[in-house]
N, C-alpha and C positions, 0 to 999 in steps of 0.2 A: 869860957869854953868857945870854939871855933864856930864860927857861923855855918849853918847846917843849909844845905841847899834843899829848898822846897819844892816839889813837884807840883805845879798847879793842878788843881783837880780839874777833872773833864768837865767840859761844857755841858750844860744842862739846859733843857728847854724850859718854856714856862710851866710846864706840866711837870718838872723835876725828873723827866726821862732823861737817859743818856743819848747824846748824839751819835750817829754811827761814824765810825772813824772814815777818813778819807780814801779814796782806792789807793793810792799810794803807799798808805802806810800798811794795806790790807795784801795786796798783791805780793809773790815774792820777789826777792832781789835780783836772782838767778833764774833762767830757765830750767826746767828738769831736764834730766840725761835722757836721750833717746834711746827708746826700747830696740830691743834686737828683733829683726824680722824672722817669725818661726816660719814661713813658707806653707806649704801644703801640708805640713805635720801640726797646724794649728786645729785644734778641737771646737774652738768656738763657732757659732753660727755665721755664716756668710751673708751678712745684713740685708733684710729684708724686714725695715721697722715699720713700714707702712701698707696698707691693703688689706683686704678680706682674708687673704690667704696667708698673712704672714707668719700666724702660727705653725702653720704646716710647713711652711718653707724654712722655718727656722731649725727644724729637726735635720734638713741635709748639710752637712757638714763637710767642709773641704777633705778631711779624710775619706769620708763615702764617695764623694766624687773620684778620688783618685782610685779607690778600689773598683768602682765599677768601670772607670776606663781601662785597668787592668785586666778585668773580665771580658771586656769586647777584644783585647789582645789574645787572652787565652783561647776565646771562642773560636777566633778567626784563624789561630793555629789548628785546632781540632778540625774546622771544616777542611783545611788544606790536606790535613792528614788522614780523615776517616771517611769524608764523602766522595764516592766514586762516580756519582752521576753529576755531569757538567750542568744541567740546568738547575739541578738542586743546590750544587754549590755555588753556582753565581746567585741565584735567589737568596741564599742566606749570607752570603757576603754583601748583598745589597742593603739588607736588613742591618747588619751590623754597620756598614757605612751611615745608613740614616740614624740610628742610634748616636752614633760620635758627632754627626752634623747637629743633631737636636741638642746635645750636651753643649756642644761649643757656642751654640747661640745663646744660651742662658740657661743657669743652675735650676731655673722652674721648669725646664723640661727633662728633670731628674728622672720623675716617674714613668713619664713616656719611652725615655732611653732604657730605663730598667725593663719594661715590660716587652720592647722589643728583643732585649739581649735575654730574656727569659723564654722567648719564643724560640729564639735559635738553640738556647739549651735543651728546650724540650725535645725539638726535631732531632737533635744530635743522640739524645739518650733514647728517643723512639727507634731511630734506626738501630741503635745498638742492641735494643732488645729483639727486635725484628731479626738481625743477623745472629742472635743467639738462639732463638726460637726456630729460625731456619735450619740451622745446623744441628739441632737436636730434635725436636718434635718433628720438624718436616721431613727428616730422613727417615724417620720412624714411620710416619704415616704412608710415605712413598712405599717402602717396602710392604705396608700393610694392604695398600691398595693394589700391588702388584700380585700379593698371594690370591687376593680375591679374583683377579682377572685369571690368572691361571686356573683357580678351582673352577671357574664358571666355563672357560674355555673348553678344560678338560670334561665337564659335564656334557657340553654340546657335542663333544667328539665321541665320547664314551657311551652315552645314554641314546645308543641306535635303536631303530625299531625293534630288532628282535628283543633286548634286554627290556624295553619298554611295554612292550606286549606281554611279557610274563607278569611283570608287577601290575599293570593294567588291569590282568585278569584276577587277580588276587582282590582287587580293588572292586571289581564288578563292572570293569569297562568291557566291552566286546566288540568286535567288528561289525555285528550284526546290530548293536545298539542304535538308537536314534537320540539325536540331539545332544544333551549333556552327558548321556549314557554310553555315548560312542568312543570307539578307541582312539578315532582321529580327533576329537575333540582335547581327549586327555593328553596325547603327545604334543599337540598344538599350543595347549595351554602350558605344559610344562616347560618348553622350549622359549615361549614368550615370557616365562618367569625368568629362565637364565640370560636371555637377551636383554632383558630389562636390567638386570644385576650387573650385566657387563657394560651396560650404558652407564650405570651409576658410579662404576669403580673407573671409568675413563673419564667421566667428568669430574670426579674428586681429583684423579691425576692432572687434568687440564688446569683445574683450579690451584693447585699446588704450583704448577709451572707458572702460571699466570703471576701468582701472588708472591712467589719467592724469587724467580728469575727476571722477572719483566717489572711489574710494578713495586716490588719489593717492600710488600706492607702486609705481609703474613701476620696473622691474628690467631694466637692460640685460644682465645674465645670461641672460635669456632670448631674446635676439636670434635665435639660431638657430632657435628654435621658430615666431617670427613669420615668418622666411624660409621655412622649411620647409612650413608649415602649407598653403598651396593645393597644393602638390606632394603632400603627404602625403593631402591631401582627395580629389586625384584618383585616388590610389591605393586609398583606402577607398571611392570610388566604384565603382570597379572590382570591390571585394569585395562591394560591396552587391549588384552585379549578379549574380555568381558565387554568393552565398550563396541568392539568391531563385532561381536556375536550379536549384542543386544542391538544393534543398529544406532548407538546413541550418536555416533558421528553424524547421521542424518540429521539430528535435532541442533546442529550448532548452524546458526545463520552465516549466511554470505560464505559458506565452506563448500568445497568440491571435493571430497576426499573418498575416494574409492578403494577399498581393497580388494583384489582379484586373485590374490595368491597368499601363500603362506609366508612367502618373503615379505611381502608388504605388511604382515601383523608384525613379524620380528624387526623389521625396520622400525615400525611406530613404537614397539616395545622399547627399542635402543635408545630412540630419540627421547623416550619419556623419560627413560631412566638418566640419561646424559643431561638434559635440560628438564628439571623439574617443574620448573615454572610455567613449561607449556601445558604441563597437566593441570596445574592450578588455573591457568587462564582457560582450559578448556571446560574444567568444572562448572568454573562460574559462569561461563558462555550457556552450559547446559542449564544451570540452576535458573539464569534468567530466562531462558526459553520455556520451563516450564512454570515460570511465575514466581521462582524465588530469587533471592538476592544473597551475594556474598562479598565480603570485604577481605581484601588483601592486608594482613597484618603482620606478615613476615616476609622474610627474604633469605637468601642462600649466598653462600661466597661467590656463588657464580653470577650474581647480579654487577652489574657494571658499576652500581652505584653504592656497592658495599664491599669494604675491604676486610680480607682475611689474614 
């Protein structure tokens, strides 16, 4: 038989264990082929392998960064197309620029950049809602307030002394009456009610103009206030008449208010209907004058700090 080539057994240590192979026998003889670069389409995390926020940052992929950058481009186009106020447009464009700068400085700023872009998106959607509400609810409210103004103004014109005297006589008011039973009190009080309602309707129209045409922040959540403003103005007109007749204005500290004619009562009733917070302040001061206290827990769209 031919001589067989015997492969020597691997060397062993004294304990009988196999010795590890030398590195040149383990390493591959040729380097692996280079992998193709997949660019921004790669879905693997963009490495943060160390640090306490590594797990959170690992959720940010290059695809998400690319999408966020595209969102900034889309928001910029919307600002240029939809925002008509120069100052608002400049402010929103600055926020978009800051978001891009934060994202360029490092992907660890992804959440902050996303927050800034969400703020811009919210402002754009809010302005879109305001335009829709202004062109629908706002126009209906405008017509509602105009109708109230016509009715109240017509009442002031048509309810002359002769007409009121007939109805006042049926209700027990006479020219010879004294105090609250007199005809003059009845006529003065009723006209104060109408003037107060006219002031309330005027105040609602002013609020519509300011929040739709000027500030562009009309809010349908204040719908009830607009509907009730003329009625509340009428009630406040009655309060103005009662306050003057009862002398309550003299109880207000640091005030020098003197009503010397019916026109003064009507003017006060209109002002109370127009700016109802004047009445609230007056009531609080009267309550403090008699030892009571009151807290202001509400506001109206006429307040400068409140948007409607």
